[in-house]
C-alpha positions, 0 to 999 in steps of 0.5 A, a space after each residue: 245220915 246218907 254219905 255224900 259222894 263226890 263225882 270223882 268217887 264214882 269214877 272207876 279209874 279213881 277207885 282203881 287208883 286209890 286201891 293202887 296207892 294203898 298197895 304202894 303204901 303197904 309195899 313201901 312201909 317196911 323199906 329200909 331208911 335209905 330206900 324209904 327216903 328215896 324211892 319209897 317216898 317218891 313212889 307213894 307221892 306219885 301213886 297218890 298224885 294219880 288220885 289227887 289229880 283225878 279228883 281235882 280235874 273232875 271239878 274243873 269247869 273247862 275242858 282244857 283244865 280237866 285235860 291238864 289235870 287228867 294229863 298230870 294223873 297220867 304222867 304220875 301213873 307213868 312215873 311209877 314204872 321206873 320206880 317199880 322197875 328199880 324195886 324189882 332190880 334191887 330185890 325189894 319186890 319179886 317178879 310176880 309183884 312187879 308184873 301185878 303192879 305193872 299191870 295195874 299201872 297199865 290199866 290206870 293209864 288206859 282208863 285215864 286215856 279213855 276218860 280223856 277221850 270220853 269227854 272229848 278232851 284229847 286235842 292230840 294223840 296221847 301215847 297210851 303206854 
């Protein structure tokens, strides 16, 4: 039986977002309880929100609805930066992990910005980073 693929599953930003979320889940699973219930949980939810909002936005019929949800995905990606910085400062990740994950977040933000532009959804200038 052939696998049915949703439209959002074909988007590179969605695929990249899933990979990023998976990496966040892997990195946070061994945190101690104090960090697990604060930064760990929030970081996982923010990374998952990127993918969820892309998926939901792709199914919307109006440009404004798509823009709103893709904007939420962009907001969630940007939300990951402070948590990533705190994890570095608290020595839960090292410099190379921080830089690699930060680069992925920047790529996701840029891809989301391009997605929004490609469907002519951006009625205002979105700060890319």
